[in-house]
Structure formats: C-alpha cells, structure tokens
GURONU-767087 format. One record per residue (C-alpha): residue in one letter; x, y, z. Coordinates in steps of 0.02 Angstrom, whole numbers, padded with zeros to 5 digits, always signed. Last residue first. Example, Ala and Ser with C-alpha at 12.3 -4.5 7.8 and 13.67 -1.06 7.14 Angstrom:
<rs>
s+00684-00053+00357
a+00615-00225+00390
</rs>
This chain:
<rs>
r-03749-04855-01088
c-03585-04794-01162
t-03502-04639-01090
h-03490-04462-01158
m-03400-04325-01062
e-03436-04142-01095
v-03309-04017-01033
t-03308-03879-00903
k-03147-03787-00866
p-03047-03744-00712
c-02882-03650-00731
q-02739-03684-00612
k-02604-03554-00642
c-02429-03597-00699
k-02251-03565-00640
v-02103-03631-00739
y-01933-03647-00657
c-01751-03598-00678
c-01687-03461-00660
w-01761-03350-00720
h-01949-03377-00715
f-02041-03457-00861
k-02225-03417-00865
c-02376-03532-00883
s-02545-03449-00908
c-02630-03619-00893
r-02622-03786-00803
d-02787-03877-00821
v-02924-03918-00696
l-03072-04020-00753
q-03256-04001-00710
v-03375-04127-00785
e-03531-04106-00891
e-03628-04263-00925
t-03677-04359-01080
q-03755-04530-01093
f-03731-04656-01231
g-03833-04764-01348
r-03851-04952-01351
g-03798-04963-01535
c-03636-05057-01497
c-03574-04922-01378
m-03404-04911-01459
l-03479-04908-01634
e-03605-04766-01615
c-03505-04677-01479
g-03353-04657-01590
d-03191-04745-01540
i-03215-04871-01682
a-03217-04730-01811
k-03362-04613-01851
s-03303-04486-01723
t-03412-04341-01663
r-03475-04417-01500
n-03306-04486-01449
c-03327-04626-01321
q-03293-04659-01138
r-03327-04836-01077
g-03467-04860-00949
v-03539-05014-01035
t-03410-05074-01162
g-03401-05260-01127
l-03288-05335-00994
m-03228-05494-01081
g-03071-05513-00973
p-03137-05666-00884
t-03252-05764-01001
r-03397-05844-00908
p-03450-05676-00837
d-03472-05611-01016
r-03485-05422-01025
d-03561-05362-01186
c-03494-05274-01341
f-03331-05370-01367
d-03387-05409-01547
p-03307-05581-01542
s-03150-05602-01650
p-03147-05716-01801
e-03045-05877-01794
l-02872-05937-01840
y-02759-05783-01838
v-02605-05721-01930
l-02492-05571-01906
d-02376-05516-02046
e-02186-05503-02034
d-02149-05679-02095
t-02256-05644-02249
h-02438-05689-02280
p-02489-05780-02438
k-02597-05680-02560
f-02784-05688-02530
q-02892-05776-02661
s-02868-05942-02571
n-02970-05880-02424
r-02915-05976-02270
p-02740-05909-02298
v-02607-06043-02265
l-02534-06108-02101
a-02413-06252-02122
k-02396-06438-02091
a-02247-06522-02171
t-02223-06663-02297
g-02275-06561-02448
v-02389-06426-02382
k-02516-06505-02265
r-02646-06378-02214
q-02680-06274-02060
e-02797-06127-02073
v-02770-05941-02091
e-02855-05773-02067
t-02730-05639-02116
a-02695-05484-02011
g-02710-05312-02092
d-02764-05213-01938
f-02652-05320-01828
k-02503-05286-01943
e-02534-05099-01918
k-02539-05130-01729
i-02372-05223-01744
v-02292-05073-01829
n-02364-04949-01704
g-02304-05055-01558
v-02128-05061-01630
k-02131-04871-01652
r-02188-04854-01471
f-02040-04966-01425
p-01921-04833-01489
p-01818-04903-01633
m-01667-05010-01589
a-01494-04937-01618
r-01349-04970-01734
w-01194-04860-01709
c-01113-04714-01795
t-00954-04610-01787
k-00934-04460-01902
v-00770-04371-01932
e-00757-04205-02022
c-00936-04169-01970
s-00918-03991-01911
g-00974-03950-01735
s-00858-03803-01714
v-00704-03905-01761
g-00740-04089-01785
h-00839-04239-01725
c-01015-04285-01779
k-01121-04415-01691
c-01224-04547-01777
e-01377-04657-01755
v-01415-04796-01879
r-01586-04872-01849
m-01658-05046-01829
h-01832-05053-01904
s-01838-05227-01981
l-01760-05308-01827
i-01886-05229-01708
a-02045-05279-01802
k-01954-05442-01838
r-01971-05486-01654
g-02159-05468-01662
a-02170-05570-01822
e-02072-05709-01733
n-02197-05717-01591
n-02339-05710-01719
h-02274-05863-01812
l-02242-05960-01652
n-02417-05921-01588
m-02503-05972-01750
l-02402-06133-01764
a-02448-06177-01584
r-02631-06138-01620
s-02637-06246-01776
s-02555-06394-01689
s-02381-06444-01749
q-02298-06398-01584
g-02397-06535-01496
k-02259-06579-01373
g-02138-06438-01344
r-02093-06292-01456
e-02247-06194-01403
r-02195-06192-01221
v-02018-06133-01258
d-02067-05991-01374
v-02056-05851-01245
f-01894-05903-01161
s-01785-05974-01301
q-01848-05858-01438
s-01842-05705-01325
f-01664-05749-01276
a-01611-05762-01458
v-01697-05597-01501
g-01610-05505-01359
y-01440-05580-01404
a-01457-05534-01588
i-01518-05359-01541
n-01350-05315-01466
d-01378-05128-01479
s-01226-05040-01553
c-01122-04952-01421
g-01011-04818-01495
s-00911-04847-01653
w-00937-04885-01836
q-00837-04755-01931
f-00920-04665-02076
g-00876-04686-02259
e-01042-04741-02334
p-00971-04916-02362
s-00950-04924-02172
v-00781-04914-02085
g-00736-05037-01949
h-00853-05110-01819
v-01024-05190-01795
t-00984-05367-01735
r-00951-05295-01561
d-01137-05282-01521
c-01136-05199-01351
g-01145-05305-01195
c-01191-05483-01156
k-01173-05616-01022
e-01123-05492-00886
l-01289-05400-00894
e-01331-05223-00836
g-01206-05140-00952
s-01338-05024-01025
s-01323-05104-01197
c-01362-05279-01131
a-01511-05217-01028
r-01581-05132-01183
t-01565-05296-01279
v-01657-05387-01139
a-01797-05259-01139
f-01818-05259-01329
a-01814-05448-01353
v-01935-05468-01208
s-02051-05333-01278
a-02050-05408-01453
a-02109-05578-01391
s-02248-05493-01293
i-02300-05378-01436
a-02318-05526-01554
y-02410-05638-01431
v-02532-05501-01381
f-02562-05450-01562
a-02604-05628-01617
a-02719-05648-01467
e-02815-05493-01523
r-02822-05561-01701
t-02910-05715-01634
g-02853-05892-01592
q-02949-05900-01429
t-02856-05906-01263
v-02819-05720-01282
v-02990-05661-01221
k-02981-05788-01080
g-02911-05657-00963
f-02782-05527-01012
v-02672-05572-00863
p-02688-05758-00896
m-02683-05783-00751
s-02752-05680-00608
e-02753-05497-00556
l-02842-05456-00718
t-02791-05343-00861
s-02891-05234-00980
c-02815-05242-01155
n-02937-05114-01228
w-03068-05225-01309
r-03196-05106-01381
r-03058-05002-01458
n-02993-04828-01415
r-02858-04879-01291
f-02804-05025-01401
q-02628-04963-01446
f-02598-04888-01274
q-02663-05039-01178
c-02556-05157-01283
e-02405-05045-01256
d-02426-05047-01067
i-02452-05235-01060
a-02300-05271-01170
l-02190-05151-01071
q-02244-05234-00908
a-02191-05404-00974
g-02028-05331-01041
r-01988-05259-00870
r-02010-05435-00801
v-01894-05504-00935
a-01765-05370-00890
d-01775-05425-00708
m-01750-05603-00772
v-01586-05574-00863
e-01472-05586-00711
i-01545-05754-00661
s-01501-05835-00828
r-01476-06020-00788
k-01606-06019-00649
c-01730-05922-00756
i-01703-06041-00902
q-01744-06185-00784
v-01900-06095-00725
q-01948-06070-00907
r-01932-06257-00934
q-02042-06288-00783
i-02183-06176-00842
l-02185-05997-00780
g-02344-05907-00727
r-02303-05889-00543
l-02124-05854-00493
r-02083-05946-00332
e-01961-06071-00407
c-01865-05930-00492
t-01846-05843-00323
e-01757-05997-00254
e-01634-05986-00398
n-01572-05815-00344
a-01582-05629-00382
i-01752-05592-00456
s-01762-05417-00381
g-01911-05397-00267
v-02063-05509-00273
s-02219-05432-00196
t-02247-05331-00355
l-02278-05490-00452
k-02401-05417-00578
a-02276-05391-00719
l-02220-05572-00697
y-02398-05620-00745
l-02338-05599-00925
w-02267-05775-00901
n-02445-05837-00926
s-02429-05802-01113
a-02417-05987-01156
n-02591-06009-01082
a-02669-06039-01253
s-02544-06178-01287
f-02588-06281-01134
l-02774-06247-01152
a-02768-06300-01334
f-02655-06446-01285
c-02783-06510-01163
l-02924-06488-01287
m-02829-06584-01421
l-02792-06724-01298
l-02974-06730-01246
c-03031-06738-01428
r-02909-06880-01465
l-02970-06975-01311
v-03152-06955-01366
h-03108-07017-01541
e-03019-07170-01471
a-03165-07208-01356
n-03291-07212-01498
m-03418-07075-01541
</rs>
C-alpha cells in the first residue's frame, strides 16, 4: 500500500467520523445546566455544535430554544417508535447521544437523521405560530377564498420557515467538504425525507361560523400533523428502507438501489448503506450497543417484541410482580374523580 493510498484512506476515515457525528447537536437535549439560550456567549458554550452551527446560533438566538425542544422531541419519538425493538434508542450522557450505533450507515441511522431533521422543522414552525419568534409568524401566503369556497383565515403554520431553518442548521455539516461521500449523500437524503413527512401530511383545519353552530361561513387554515403522525410515517419508511450504493449517474454522484431489481427510491423514502447488526449482545467497544439482556418481552407475541426474537434465542425468565392500578373511579359533583387503589399480580418476562 503506497503513501498516497494510505492518505486517501485516512481522509475517508476522517470524513466518515466527521459525517457520522453530524447528529451531535442532539446533545442540546441533554444540556439541562444551560438555561434559556439568550445570548451569543451561550452559543459558544453549547456542546455538540460545529462552528457553522454556532454562527447560526448567534444569528438566530431566539430560535435556539425551539431547536433544543426539537432535539428532545426527536429522542422521545425515537424511543416511542422503537420501544419494542432490540435497539430501543437508548441514550448516553455523552456524544453522540445514541452512541456509535448511528455512526454506521444503517437503517437505524437513517431513522435518527430523518426524525431529527423533522423535529427541528416541527419545533421551529410551532414557535413561529405561537408568536414566540420575531423573525416569523403565521404563514401569510395562505389567504383569500379557496376553490372549495371557504375563507382562508386563522394562523396557518409557517412550515416553509421551519423547513428552511432545519435545512440550514441540520444539514450544514453535510454540505461542507466531502459532501459527495456516500454517507453524506445518505444523511442529506434522509434529512429531507424526514422534513417531507411533515410537508406531505399538512392538514386543513376549519371553524364554522353562523347561527346555532351552522356553517354559513367557514374559515380554515393549514396546520402541521401531530408529531406522532410524523413519527409513524418515518417509522413506516424505516420498515421499507432501501439499501443503496453510490454510483456515477451522468456527471453527478448519486445513491441507487444496491439490488438493480428494486425500483428506485423516492424523495420520501429512507435509504441506508449497510445492514444493521442484530443488536442481541452488549458490545463495550460500541457505546449504545446495550444488547437485550434484561429487556421485557411479550411471551405470546411472534413479532420482534416477542420473547423468542427479543431474547435472541437465549430464553427468558418470568416473575410475578405486584402493580397498583386506579379502579372503581367515580365522578363527584363538582368537579373531581375519586378512585380506589387496586393491587394486582401480573407476570413479567425478561430476556436472559
């Protein structure tokens, strides 16, 4: 191996680490010691940001609390969507928050990038609509009378601003040097797929006006879907993600299906570069790879949450545990509900 080849390999490794850590900004969710992000000095102290993100922070101080809420939203939704899978989005108190699990170009990494980009767009858009930000407000481009005959009014969510900020803040690392690498292309594609999960499911919400609740006049506005809906959409894309590889298409580099028999992916699909590990065993060399020992499982399920699959064939143990539920609840006028505390015994199954 000559010196030029060694140097090329080192550069590729450096960029792989550089690109794989593009989700370090999610560490904002862990910075409980930092209060409101209110000045430029705070931006300098935020761990997990690269210099260009620090510059964005300084230019857009008022948006950064929404970005931090977006980071927490992404973590919470990931843990909900993967709660019954071998890898359940466990977080660390270090960077990257999901450990080295997302430094590989797997389907899990694809989901994390998509849900993270979506969460920033969602949280910033919500901050616009609530009047929290001076730079943006409601979407004033939605006005007049619709073809269906209702009046556009109210506060339409300014999703264009939220998406634009997500693109500038989340994608900034990938759009730097080395943006044509396979992993950078994968991350950028999945970031955009996450944002499209919101854009493709915008809703029209309406309010009727008239005598006795009649709908003589109806005013409507555009609203984002609940973020749980966004998470469900991205999780469906995760289940049907396409394994890709980089090829030269014309004069540009692009990601195409590794199996030529598969149809090309769309802008809304997730893509990945390498198969996922089985996540069965703890790997001390890979932070975040915790294995499934001690995880609860469903003894009667044949799906991934079932004891057979969750426990990777190691078997499981069963114990009886005492739980206390609210029961015999009664409504008392006015205005509270009073319940009894009823103990019950249930079986709990955990992986060996």
